[in-house]
SERO-4910 file (N, C-alpha, C, O; in steps of 0.05 Angstrom, whole numbers):
BEGIN
 pado doro    nc1    nc2    nc3   cac1   cac2   cac3    cc1    cc2    cc3    oc1    oc2    oc3
  Met    A    991  -1678   -327   1004  -1660   -308    985  -1638   -299    986  -1630   -275
  Gly    A    967  -1629   -316    948  -1608   -310    930  -1616   -287    924  -1600   -269
  Lys    A    920  -1641   -287    902  -1650   -266    917  -1652   -239    905  -1646   -218
  Ile    A    942  -1659   -239    957  -1661   -214    961  -1633   -203    959  -1629   -178
  Leu    A    967  -1613   -220    970  -1586   -210    944  -1575   -198    944  -1563   -177
  Trp    A    921  -1581   -211    895  -1573   -201    890  -1586   -174    879  -1574   -155
  Ala    A    897  -1612   -172    892  -1627   -147    909  -1615   -124    899  -1612   -102
  Leu    A    934  -1608   -130    951  -1595   -110    940  -1568   -101    940  -1562    -78
  Met    A    931  -1553   -121    919  -1527   -114    894  -1531    -97    889  -1516    -78
  Tyr    A    878  -1550   -104    853  -1556    -88    860  -1563    -60    848  -1553    -41
  Val    A    880  -1581    -56    887  -1589    -29    898  -1566    -13    892  -1563     10
  Thr    A    914  -1549    -26    925  -1525    -12    902  -1507     -3    902  -1497     19
  Val    A    884  -1501    -21    861  -1483    -14    845  -1495      8    836  -1481     27
  Met    A    839  -1521      7    823  -1534     28    838  -1532     55    824  -1528     75
  Ile    A    864  -1536     55    878  -1534     81    876  -1506     91    872  -1502    115
  Leu    A    879  -1486     74    877  -1458     83    849  -1452     94    847  -1438    114
  Ile    A    829  -1463     82    802  -1459     91    797  -1472    118    785  -1461    135
  Ile    A    807  -1496    121    803  -1511    146    818  -1498    168    808  -1498    191
  Val    A    842  -1487    163    858  -1475    184    849  -1447    191    859  -1435    210
  Glu    A    831  -1436    175    822  -1409    180    814  -1405    209    802  -1422    221
  Val    A    821  -1381    220    816  -1376    248    786  -1372    253    771  -1364    235
  Glu    A    779  -1378    277    751  -1375    285    747  -1347    296    763  -1337    311
  Ser    A    725  -1335    288    718  -1308    298    695  -1310    317    679  -1329    316
  Ser    A    694  -1291    335    672  -1290    355    658  -1263    352    670  -1243    344
  Leu    A    633  -1264    358    616  -1240    358    611  -1232    387    600  -1248    403
  His    A    620  -1208    395    617  -1199    422    594  -1178    422    595  -1158    408
  Arg    A    574  -1184    438    551  -1165    441    560  -1144    461    561  -1150    485
  Val    A    565  -1120    451    576  -1099    468    557  -1094    491    533  -1088    487
  Gly    A    567  -1096    515    550  -1092    539    538  -1118    548    527  -1119    570
  Gly    A    539  -1139    532    529  -1165    540    501  -1172    531    492  -1195    537
  Gly    A    487  -1155    519    460  -1160    510    454  -1152    482    472  -1144    467
  Arg    A    428  -1153    475    420  -1147    448    420  -1117    442    429  -1109    421
  Tyr    A    409  -1101    460    407  -1072    456    419  -1058    480    404  -1045    496
  Thr    A    445  -1061    484    456  -1051    509    477  -1028    504    492  -1022    522
  Trp    A    477  -1016    481    494   -992    477    477   -969    487    465   -954    471
  Asn    A    477   -965    514    463   -943    527    476   -937    553    495   -950    561
  Ser    A    467   -916    566    481   -906    590    476   -922    615    486   -915    636
  Asp    A    460   -943    613    455   -960    636    475   -983    640    472   -999    659
  Val    A    495   -984    623    514  -1007    624    542   -997    632    551   -975    623
  Asn    A    556  -1012    648    584  -1006    655    601  -1020    634    608  -1043    637
  Phe    A    608  -1005    614    623  -1016    591    652  -1024    599    663  -1043    588
  Ser    A    664  -1009    617    691  -1016    625    691  -1043    639    709  -1060    634
  Asp    A    672  -1048    656    670  -1074    670    665  -1096    649    677  -1117    650
  Trp    A    646  -1091    631    641  -1111    610    666  -1118    594    672  -1141    590
  Ala    A    680  -1097    585    704  -1102    568    726  -1116    584    741  -1132    572
  Asn    A    728  -1111    610    749  -1124    626    744  -1153    630    762  -1168    637
  His    A    719  -1162    625    713  -1191    628    712  -1205    601    702  -1228    600
  Gln    A    721  -1193    580    722  -1205    554    750  -1209    544    769  -1196    554
  Arg    A    754  -1226    525    780  -1230    512    774  -1226    482    758  -1240    471
  Phe    A    789  -1208    470    784  -1201    442    809  -1209    426    832  -1204    434
  Tyr    A    803  -1221    402    824  -1230    384    820  -1217    357    798  -1210    350
  Ser    A    842  -1214    342    839  -1203    315    821  -1221    299    822  -1246    301
  Gly    A    803  -1209    284    783  -1224    269    756  -1224    283    736  -1230    270
  Asp    A    755  -1219    309    730  -1218    323    712  -1195    314    722  -1176    302
  Trp    A    687  -1196    321    668  -1175    314    655  -1164    339    651  -1178    359
  Leu    A    649  -1138    338    633  -1126    359    605  -1120    348    602  -1110    326
  Tyr    A    584  -1126    364    557  -1120    356    546  -1098    375    548  -1101    399
  Phe    A    536  -1077    363    524  -1055    378    495  -1054    372    487  -1051    349
  Gly    A    478  -1056    392    449  -1053    389    441  -1028    404    447  -1025    428
  Phe    A    427  -1009    390    421   -983    403    400   -968    387    393   -975    365
  Asn    A    391   -946    399    373   -928    386    389   -907    372    402   -890    384
  Arg    A    390   -908    345    408   -891    330    399   -861    330    414   -844    322
  Thr    A    374   -856    338    366   -828    340    378   -815    365    379   -790    367
  Arg    A    386   -831    385    398   -820    410    428   -824    412    442   -807    423
  His    A    438   -846    401    466   -854    405    480   -858    378    468   -861    357
  Asn    A    506   -858    380    523   -866    357    547   -881    368    551   -883    393
  Ile    A    564   -892    351    587   -906    358    610   -896    342    610   -896    317
  Leu    A    631   -886    356    654   -875    342    679   -889    352    684   -892    376
  Gln    A    695   -898    333    722   -908    340    740   -883    341    741   -867    322
  Val    A    754   -880    363    771   -856    367    799   -864    376    804   -888    381
  Asn    A    817   -845    377    843   -850    388    843   -848    418    822   -840    430
  Lys    A    865   -855    431    866   -855    460    860   -828    473    846   -826    493
  Ser    A    871   -807    461    867   -780    472    838   -772    470    827   -761    490
  Ser    A    825   -777    448    796   -770    445    779   -787    464    759   -778    475
  Tyr    A    788   -812    468    774   -830    487    775   -818    515    755   -816    529
  Glu    A    799   -811    523    802   -801    551    788   -775    556    778   -770    578
  Gln    A    786   -758    535    773   -732    538    744   -731    528    731   -710    529
  Cys    A    734   -754    517    707   -755    506    703   -735    483    683   -721    482
  Leu    A    723   -734    465    721   -716    442    710   -732    418    722   -752    410
  Asp    A    688   -722    407    676   -737    385    678   -723    358    666   -732    339
  Asn    A    694   -702    356    696   -688    331    719   -697    313    719   -690    289
  Asp    A    738   -712    323    760   -721    307    762   -752    308    783   -762    316
  Tyr    A    741   -765    301    740   -795    304    755   -808    281    760   -796    260
  Ile    A    762   -833    285    775   -850    265    754   -861    246    758   -861    221
  Phe    A    733   -872    257    712   -885    241    685   -883    255    683   -887    279
  Asn    A    664   -876    240    637   -875    251    624   -902    244    618   -907    220
  Ile    A    619   -918    264    608   -945    260    578   -944    256    566   -962    245
  Thr    A    566   -922    265    537   -919    265    525   -923    237    533   -909    218
  Arg    A    506   -941    234    492   -945    209    462   -946    214    447   -928    207
  Gly    A    453   -967    227    424   -971    230    414   -977    258    390   -981    261
  Gly    A    432   -979    277    423   -985    304    428  -1013    313    426  -1020    336
  Arg    A    436  -1030    294    445  -1057    300    469  -1061    282    468  -1073    261
  Asp    A    492  -1051    291    515  -1049    275    538  -1066    285    540  -1072    309
  Val    A    556  -1074    267    578  -1091    274    604  -1077    265    605  -1061    246
  Phe    A    626  -1085    279    652  -1074    273    672  -1097    276    672  -1110    297
  Gln    A    689  -1102    256    708  -1123    258    735  -1112    268    745  -1092    259
  Leu    A    746  -1127    288    772  -1120    299    793  -1134    282    800  -1157    287
  Leu    A    804  -1119    263    822  -1131    243    851  -1135    253    864  -1153    244
  Glu    A    860  -1118    270    888  -1119    278    891  -1122    309    874  -1113    324
  Pro    A    912  -1136    317    918  -1137    346    930  -1110    355    953  -1104    349
  Lys    A    914  -1095    369    922  -1068    379    900  -1058    398    879  -1071    400
  Pro    A    905  -1036    412    884  -1024    428    863  -1010    410    870   -998    390
  Tyr    A    838  -1012    417    816   -999    404    801   -982    425    799   -990    448
  Tyr    A    791   -959    416    776   -941    434    749   -934    421    749   -926    397
  Phe    A    728   -936    436    701   -930    426    686   -912    445    688   -914    469
  Ile    A    672   -893    433    656   -874    450    629   -870    436    625   -875    412
  Cys    A    610   -861    452    585   -850    441    587   -820    443    594   -809    463
  Gly    A    581   -807    421    582   -778    420    556   -767    432    543   -780    448
  Arg    A    550   -742    424    525   -730    433    523   -727    463    501   -725    475
  Gly    A    546   -725    477    548   -721    506    546   -746    522    550   -745    547
  Tyr    A    540   -769    511    537   -794    526    563   -806    535    564   -822    554
  Cys    A    585   -799    522    611   -809    531    617   -801    559    627   -816    575
  His    A    609   -776    566    613   -766    593    596   -781    614    601   -779    638
  Lys    A    575   -795    604    558   -811    622    566   -840    623    552   -857    633
  Gly    A    590   -846    612    601   -873    614    598   -890    589    606   -914    590
  Met    A    588   -879    568    585   -895    543    611   -894    527    613   -881    507
  Lys    A    630   -910    537    655   -912    524    669   -937    535    664   -946    557
  Phe    A    687   -948    518    703   -971    528    728   -973    511    729   -965    487
  Ala    A    749   -984    523    774   -989    510    780  -1019    512    774  -1031    532
  Ile    A    790  -1030    491    797  -1059    491    825  -1062    478    834  -1046    462
  Asn    A    838  -1084    486    863  -1091    474    859  -1117    459    852  -1138    470
  Val    A    861  -1116    433    857  -1139    416    883  -1154    413    904  -1143    406
  Leu    A    881  -1180    418    904  -1198    417    906  -1212    390    886  -1215    376
  Pro    A    930  -1222    383    932  -1239    359    916  -1265    363    912  -1273    386
  Gln    A    908  -1277    342    894  -1303    344    912  -1323    358    935  -1326    351
  Pro    A    901  -1337    378    917  -1358    391    919  -1383    373    902  -1386    355
  Pro    A    938  -1400    378    940  -1425    362    916  -1442    368    904  -1440    390
  Pro    A    908  -1459    349    885  -1477    354    890  -1494    379    913  -1503    384
  Ser    A    869  -1499    394    872  -1515    418    851  -1537    418    833  -1538    401
  Ala    A    854  -1555    437    835  -1577    440    808  -1566    448    806  -1546    462
  Pro    A    786  -1579    439    759  -1570    447    756  -1571    477    766  -1588    491
  Thr    A    741  -1551    488    736  -1550    516    707  -1558    522    691  -1559    503
  Asn    A    702  -1564    546    675  -1572    554    657  -1547    555    662  -1529    570
  Pro    A    636  -1546    537    620  -1522    536    604  -1516    561    595  -1494    566
  Asn    A    601  -1536    579    586  -1532    604    602  -1517    624    591  -1506    644
  Thr    A    628  -1514    620    645  -1500    639    650  -1472    631    663  -1457    646
  Leu    A    641  -1463    608    646  -1436    599    621  -1420    599    600  -1429    588
  Ala    A    622  -1396    610    600  -1377    609    610  -1353    594    629  -1339    604
  Ser    A    599  -1347    572    609  -1325    556    587  -1310    541    566  -1321    537
  Thr    A    593  -1285    534    574  -1270    518    582  -1269    489    574  -1252    474
  Thr    A    599  -1288    481    608  -1289    453    594  -1312    439    586  -1332    451
  Thr    A    592  -1309    413    579  -1329    396    599  -1335    373    609  -1317    360
  Thr    A    604  -1361    368    621  -1369    346    607  -1364    320    583  -1372    317
  Leu    A    620  -1352    301    609  -1347    275    614  -1371    257    634  -1384    259
  Ile    A    595  -1376    239    598  -1397    219    617  -1386    197    613  -1363    189
  Pro    A    637  -1401    188    655  -1391    168    639  -1381    144    621  -1395    134
  Ser    A    646  -1358    134    632  -1346    111    640  -1359     85    628  -1352     64
  Asn    A    659  -1377     85    668  -1389     60    657  -1416     55    668  -1432     40
  Ala    A    634  -1423     67    622  -1450     63    614  -1454     34    617  -1476     23
  Ile    A    605  -1433     21    598  -1435     -7    623  -1440    -24    622  -1456    -43
  Thr    A    645  -1426    -17    670  -1430    -31    679  -1459    -29    688  -1471    -48
  Val    A    676  -1471     -5    684  -1499     -1    667  -1517    -19    678  -1535    -32
  Ala    A    641  -1512    -20    624  -1528    -37    631  -1526    -67    632  -1546    -81
  Ile    A    636  -1502    -76    643  -1497   -104    669  -1511   -110    672  -1524   -131
  Leu    A    689  -1508    -93    715  -1521    -98    713  -1551    -98    726  -1565   -113
  Ser    A    696  -1562    -80    692  -1591    -79    681  -1601   -105    690  -1621   -116
  Phe    A    660  -1587   -116    648  -1595   -141    668  -1592   -164    669  -1609   -182
  Ala    A    683  -1571   -164    703  -1566   -185    724  -1588   -185    732  -1598   -206
  Phe    A    733  -1596   -161    754  -1617   -159    743  -1644   -169    756  -1658   -184
  Lys    A    718  -1650   -161    706  -1675   -170    703  -1675   -200    706  -1696   -213
  Ala    A    696  -1652   -211    693  -1650   -240    720  -1655   -254    721  -1667   -276
  Leu    A    741  -1645   -242    768  -1649   -254    776  -1679   -254    789  -1688   -273
  Leu    A    767  -1693   -234    774  -1721   -232    758  -1739   -251    766  -1761   -257
  Leu    A    736  -1729   -261    720  -1745   -280    731  -1747   -308    719  -1759   -325
***
């Protein structure tokens, strides 16, 4: 009975891993180092679709710029003193969009007033769909490799060991 229980748990975990949602990496502004005042972030954000689980990549000079997640009021007024989260770490930073909701980002140090800000509405993950023709899609997003590949390998070996 013990082996059957382990086999059922293995199958359940494998199904959960396979069904895991796909995340995308959005390069903010569309390029590698585009968190600067030369980019129209509102235009960029309006041409993207964001889902819960997606990641934002910010490339920038951290001695000049920062990235702050703020509320709507601070976003509209470019207030950088009461932020929700300071994303700034090393100049090539990422932020995961965990919940379907509006998000607001600004650059402090006076750059918000120069257009370094954007607002996005993050949607819930859509249901899985049929593969599309990659030649018909032009996007600045990159699909991430599932981070649980090692877990899959370990579980596979563990299951095979149980069957021996």
